N, C-alpha and C positions, 0 to 999 in steps of 0.2 A: 212731339208725336212722330212716330216712325213714318217714313215715306211709303205711300202705296205704290203698287205695281199693277199694271193693267195688261191683259191679253189684247190682241188686236181686235177681237170681237167686242170686247168691252169698250174700246176706244171708238169703234164704229157706232155703237149704240149711243155713246155720249155725243158724238158729232151729229148724229141724226136728231137727238133731242134738242141740240143747240143750233139746229140749222137756220132758225129764224132770228138768231141773236144778232144784235147790232153793236159794234161793227162786226162783219162776218169773221168767222174763225180764221180763214185764210189770211185776211188782212192783219188780224191780231198776231198770228204766228209770224208773219213777215216782219212786222214792226219789232217784235222781240228779237228775231234773228238778226235784223239789220243793226239793232243796238249792240248786240254782242259782237257782230262782225266788226263794227267800228272800233271796239276796244282791242281787237286782235291785230289791228293794222298799226305799224310803226308810224311815228310822227312824220317821218320822211317818205313813207311809202303810200302810194295812191292806187297802185295797179291791182285790180280785182278781177278774177275770172269766175264767172258764175256758170255752172253746168246745170242745165235744166232738162228734165225728162218730160215724158208725154202726159203724165197724170197730175194728180193734185200736188205731189211733191214738186213737180216742175212749175206748177202755178205759184206755189210759195216762192220758189227761186226767182221767178220773173218779177214778182213784186219786190223781193229783196233787192234785186238789181236796180229797179227804179228808185227805191228809197235811198240806196247808196249813191246813185248818180245825183239825187237831189242834195246829198251832203257833199258833193263835189269830189267824189272818188271817181277815178277813171275805170269804168266797168265794161268788161267784154262779156257778152252773153253767148253761150254756145250750146247747141243741141247735137252737134257732131264735131269730130276732130277737125274737119276741114274749115270750120268757122273760127278756130282758135288762131289769133294773130301770132305770127312768128317773131322771134327775137325779143320777146318781152319777159322780163324777170318779174314774176308775180309776187305780190306781197301777201295775197290771200286767195285761196281757192274755196268757193262755196259749192258744196255737193248737194244738188237738188235733183238728182236723176231719178231715184226710186225711193219710196217710203215703205210703209207697212203693208201695202197692197201687193208687193212683188210676190209672184207665185212660181216663177221659173228662173233658171239660171240666167245670169246676164251674159249676153253673147254679142258678137258682131261689133257694130259701131259703138254701142254703149260700153262694151268691155274695153274698147280702146280708150274711151274717156276715163274709165276707172283706172286703167294703167297709167294714163297721163297724169291724173290727179295724184296717184301714188308715187310718181317720179319727181314731184315737186319738193323743194326743200322749205317752202314757206308753210305757215299754218294752213290747215285744211279744216273747214267748218262744215259738218254734215247737218242737214236739216232733218229733224225728227229721228232718223236712224241712218247710219252709213249705208249707202246704196249697195245692195247685194247681201245684206245681213237679214236673216229671218227674224222678225220682231218677236216671235214667241219662243224661239229655240236658241238663238245665237249661232245658228249654223250658217255658213257662207254658201250662197247660191252661185256657184261657178266662180265668181271673183267678187271682191268687195273693196270698197274704199277704206283706206287706213287713215282715219281722221285724227287730227290732234285735238279737236274739240267737237262735241255734238250738242246741239240744242234740241231737246226732245219736247214735243208739245203735249199738253194736257197732263201727262204723267209718265212715269218710268214704264218701260216694257221689259219683259224677261230677257229678251235677246240682247239688250244692252249690258246685262249683268252676268251672264253665264256663258260657258263654252268659249267661242271666239269673240263674243261681244266686247269684253273689256280691251282686247288687243286692237279692235277696230274703232272703238269709240273715243279713245282719249279721255279728256276731261268732259264730264257730262253735266249739262245745265238743264234744269226743268223749267219750262215756261207753262204755267197752268192755264194761261189764257183767261184768267178770272172766271173759271168754271167750278169753283169750290163747292157750290151748292148742288151740283148735279153729279159729282164724282162718286162712284161706287166701286170700291177697290176689289181686285181679285186676290192679291197677295200683298205682302209687306216686306220691307227690308228688315233683316234680322238685326236687332240692336237692343241695348238695355232699356231704352225708352218705352218699349212695349210692356215692360214688367216693372216700371219704376215704383209702383205702389207696394211691391212685395220685397224689394231689395233694401234691406235695412241692416245696420250694424247689429252684432250680437249684444244682448243685454249683459250687464256685468255679472249677474247671477246666472252663470252658465257652467255646465260641466260637459265632459266629452260624450257622455251618453246622449246628450241632446243633439249632438252632431252626427249621430248615426253610426252603424257598423256596416262595413262593406266587405264583401268577398270578391277577390279576383281569381278566377279559375282558368288555368292554362299552363303555359310554360313547360311543354314537353322537352325531352332531351334535345339539346341544340337550339332551343327556342325559348329558354327561360327568360332571356332579356326582355321579350315582349311583355310578359306578365309583370315583371319587375318594374318596367317603365310605367305601366298602367297603375301599379300599386303606389309607386312614388308620386305620380301625378295626383292620385286620389288623396294621399296624405297631405300634400301641400295645398290642395284646394279645399281642405277643411273637414274631410271625413274624420269622425272621432276615433274610430278604430278601423284598420285595414288588415284583413287576413289574406294571405297569399296561399291559395290552394294550388300548389305547383306539382305537376307530374314529375318533374326532374327533382329527385329527392335531395340532391346536394347543392342546389342553387341557393344563392344568397345575394343580397345587395348591401355591401359595406357602406354605401352612401345613404342608406335609409334603414338604420337598425330598428326603427319604429315599426317596420313591417313585421307582422307576426306570421311566420311561415308554418303551414300545416299540411297534412295529407288532405287532398281534395274531399274525401269522404268525411273527414273530421270537420272541415270547414262548413260543409253543407248541413251539419248537425248543430251549428251554432245559432245563437239568437241574432239574426241579421236583419238589416233594413233594406238592403239592395245587393245585387250581384252583377258583376261583369264577367262574362265568359267568352272565350274565343282567342285572346292574344296568345299565340304560340301553342294552341290547344292540340294541334294535330287532327287527323281525320280517321283514326282507328276506332275499333269497337269500344275501347275505354272512353274515348272522347264522346262517342254517341250516347253512351250511358249517362255520363255526367251532364251533357246538354239536355237529355230527356228529363233528368231529375230537376234541373233548373226550370225548364218549361212547365213542369208539373207543379211548381211552387206557386205561391200567391204573392211573391215578392216582385217589385219592379226590377227589371234587369236590362242590361246592355248586351246585345249580341253583336260581336265583332269578328272579323277575320275568319278563322276556321269554323266558328259556330255558324256563320252564314253559308259557308261551303257545305257543311253537313246538312243544313236545312234544304239546300238546293238539291241534294242527292237523295234525301230520305223523306218520303211522303208522310210517314207517321210523325216525324218531327215538324213538318210543315203544318199538319193539322193541329198538333199540340200548340204550336205558336199561335195559330189563328184562333184557337179556343181561349186563349188567356184573357183574363179580365184585368189583371194588374198591368201597369205600364210596361210596354216592351219597346226598347229603342234599338233600331237597326242602323248600322253605319257602313253601308257598302261603298266601295269605289266602283267605277263603271263596269269593270270585268266581273266583280262579284254580283252586281245588280243584274248583269246579263245572265249569269248562271241561275240566279233566283227566278228570273222571268223566262227561262228556257229560250233565251234570245241571243243576240250577238252584241258585242260591245259597241260597234258603230250604230246599231239600231237604238241602243240606250242613249248614246250621245246625240243622236239626231233629234230627240225630244226628251230632254232630261226631266222636265216637269211631268210629262206624261208617265215616264218610267217610274219616277218616285211616287206618283199617285197610285199607279197600279200596285207597286210593292206595298204601300200602306194599306190599300184595300184588301189585297190578297192575303196578307199576313196579319191584319188587324194590329198594326204597329205604327209608331212614330218613326219616320225614316229620314235620314240625311243621305242624299246621294252626293258623295264627296267629289271635289274637282274644282275647276275654276268657276267661281260662283256656285258654291254648294247649294243644292236645292233641298229644302226641308219641308216635309209634309206631315202634319199631325193626323192622328186618328180621325178627328172630326172633319178633316178636309181643309183646315187652315193651311196655307202654304206661305213660305218665306224663301228669300234668296239672301245668302250671306255674302257680303262684299269685302270682308276683312281677309287678310292673308296674302301670300305672295309665292312666287315660284320656289323659294327656298324650302317650302313644305313638301316638295317632291323628294322626300328622303325617308329612309327606312325608320320605322318606329313612330312616325307621326300619328298614325291611326291608333296606336296603343296609348299614346298620351291623351288623345281625344277620348278614348274609351274610359280612361281613368278619371278624367275631368267630369264626364257625364255620370259615372258611377258615384263620384263624390257628391254631386248635386242631388242625385236621387236619394242617397243616404241621408242627406240633410232635409229631406221631405219636400223638395221642389217637385212639381208635377212633371210628367214625362214631356209634355210640350214645352214647358218653361225650361227644363233642363237641357233639352236638345237645342232650342234656339239660342239660349244664353251660352251654353257650353261650346257650340260650334263657333259662334261669333268670338267668344273669349279666346278660343284656340287660335283663330286667325289674328286677333289683336296681339296676342303674345308673340307670334311670328313677326308681325310688323314691328313690334317694339325691339325685337332682336336685330332687325335690319337697321333701324334707326341708330342702334347702339354699335353698329359696324359688324355684327355677327351674321353675315349673310347678305343677299340670299344664297350665294354659292357657298356650299360647305356648312350650311346650318344643320345642326343635329337635333333630333327630337328631344333629347334630355335638356337642351338649352332653353326650351320653351317653358319649362315647368315653373321656374322662379318668376319670370316675367308674367306668366298667367296668374300666379298668386298675387303679385303686385297689382295687376289690373283689376282683378276680382275685388280686392280690398278697396280700391279706389271707387269702384262701382257701389259697393256696399256703403261707403261713406258719403255717397252722393256727389262724387267728384267726376 
């Protein structure tokens, strides 16, 4: 089963409901943390520095310090830099300064403790969440501990998984504190386990018409490669037929002769199962007309790149999108999301889940807000965070490949929510496979993801 994710308000409700539990939650948390801490210490190392803040996180830290002392580790407990013994080479630092309740930037003496922890070369274990990291957004408040390990209590928090969270948390361990019976999740980790009951190999009695027909519309002069990337990805992810409605009349992809290239108007008149529009589309009047025709259709569609920018600028297109009954998938990066929300990119990044939710509600769409820890919000309010992928994906054309993958899944009759969650996760898994094979992260190209994505997808379908 996929791992649940909890907002800070959810965690507080759970803690309140379990307030009378025995042993107390703080004791349970400290026991779990001390056990993990002991495994991080080398056989020859006994020196542990525990940093304890003023709140519940500090309370956890003090119990951890006591438990480690009982196991004969040499523990120093500090609440300010002046208490840290000099000339000791630490084997482990435990960060228990601030947890999910932090509401303002870390300053003064506590900022010095954060800096001290970050200057150490030994493992750093954060309790619940690295101090200074917003549990709901992954945004750093002033400064934050850069932990090598984080043990988070009760369940995962969004801030561990998106924006700056992964860079601050290191390896994350969940200690559920034996509260399985009271957990009510807010969101979920995006992964195939969510849809295991519908992921099955194709029957032997199968033909290409059963895999659906997809149109990819875009590819204006100088940008044909975007649409061709999307088309090639769609072919290799199983769409039965892929038509390229390219505005650039003389474009072709010698590496994918199976792509059927047509004039965009001709493509829209075909018997289709899904449409991708936006890769390399441009933003002129012709592009607006094509997008309007797609939005007026009753076909599931993926809106990417220039399609998103056109919607941001044209109120009629926005209304047409919001009126759609068929599945609509939006794939904005933060700058595109900001334009769609009439906001600014830093505001979107300050609360990625909120931004994705607003986009989903405003445009009646399934939305993936791309980035580190892509946030996915379905039309019905279900939300997910994707943890696959790597920095090599910060490369031209990656979004086009994702759009093609999503279009292929829609053409094969997967629902909008299923296609978006699985396609986003698959996209990241393919990039991770490339890195494992030595192709990246630096210099990873979008086209290199397509074959690994096909391989991983077939493994999922086979139940592997």
